[in-house]
VEXDREN-2710 file (C-alpha; in Angstrom, 1 decimal):
% VEXDREN-2710
k/r/px/py/pz
1/UNK/19.4/-3.8/13.8
2/UNK/16.9/-3.4/16.7
3/UNK/15.3/-5.8/19.1
4/UNK/11.5/-5.6/20.3
5/UNK/9.4/-7.5/22.6
6/UNK/6.4/-8.0/21.4
7/UNK/3.2/-9.6/23.3
8/UNK/0.5/-11.2/20.9
9/UNK/-2.0/-13.9/21.9
10/UNK/-1.0/-17.4/21.0
11/UNK/-3.3/-17.5/18.3
12/UNK/-1.9/-15.1/16.1
13/UNK/1.7/-16.3/17.1
14/UNK/0.4/-19.8/16.0
15/UNK/-0.8/-18.0/12.4
16/UNK/2.3/-16.2/11.7
17/UNK/4.6/-19.3/12.1
18/UNK/1.8/-20.7/9.9
19/UNK/2.4/-18.6/7.2
20/UNK/5.5/-17.8/7.2
21/UNK/6.9/-21.2/7.0
22/UNK/4.7/-21.3/4.4
23/UNK/6.8/-18.4/2.6
24/UNK/9.9/-20.3/3.3
25/UNK/10.9/-17.2/6.2
26/UNK/11.5/-16.8/9.6
27/UNK/9.0/-15.1/11.9
28/UNK/11.0/-12.4/12.3
29/UNK/11.0/-11.8/8.5
30/UNK/7.3/-11.9/8.4
31/UNK/6.5/-9.6/11.0
32/UNK/9.2/-6.9/9.8
33/UNK/7.9/-7.4/6.1
34/UNK/4.0/-6.7/8.0
35/UNK/5.2/-3.7/9.6
36/UNK/6.8/-2.0/6.6
37/UNK/4.1/-2.7/4.7
38/UNK/1.4/-1.3/6.6
39/UNK/3.9/1.6/7.1
40/UNK/4.4/2.2/3.2
41/UNK/0.1/2.2/3.4
42/UNK/0.1/5.1/6.0
43/UNK/2.7/7.2/4.2
44/UNK/1.0/6.6/1.0
45/UNK/-2.5/8.3/2.5
46/UNK/0.2/11.1/3.7
47/UNK/1.7/11.5/0.6
48/UNK/-1.4/11.3/-1.1
49/UNK/-3.1/14.1/1.3
50/UNK/0.1/16.3/0.9
51/UNK/-0.2/16.2/-3.1
52/UNK/-4.0/16.8/-2.7
53/UNK/-3.6/20.2/-1.0
54/UNK/-1.2/21.6/-3.7
55/UNK/-4.1/20.6/-6.6
56/UNK/-6.9/22.8/-8.1
57/UNK/-9.8/22.5/-10.5
58/UNK/-7.9/24.6/-12.8
59/UNK/-5.0/22.3/-13.5
60/UNK/-6.9/19.3/-13.7
61/UNK/-9.2/20.9/-16.2
62/UNK/-5.9/21.5/-17.9
63/UNK/-5.0/18.2/-18.0
64/UNK/-8.1/17.1/-18.8
65/UNK/-7.8/19.3/-21.9
66/UNK/-4.6/17.6/-23.3
67/UNK/-6.9/13.9/-23.8
68/UNK/-8.2/13.5/-27.5
69/UNK/-11.8/12.8/-27.3
70/UNK/-11.8/9.6/-29.1
71/UNK/-13.9/6.6/-28.2
72/UNK/-12.0/3.4/-26.2
73/UNK/-10.5/0.7/-27.7
74/UNK/-13.3/-2.1/-27.7
75/UNK/-11.3/-4.2/-24.6
76/UNK/-11.6/-1.0/-22.5
77/UNK/-15.4/0.0/-22.7
78/UNK/-17.6/-0.3/-19.7
END
């Protein structure tokens, strides 16, 4: 476990304290969770960009050709 000294505006600290208390967790847990969520989002973008580079229109059309051409269920229509 590492220690990080962080300077943030008082207003942000107050809001984090309030939200952490509402959630029943510590400020440390709140900030750790927020950092993990941000990291996950950024890593997901990188993953999707990498996967997109491996794609092709031919593979996409081949996958689409396997889908039956039927009317959607009533609840699934636009």
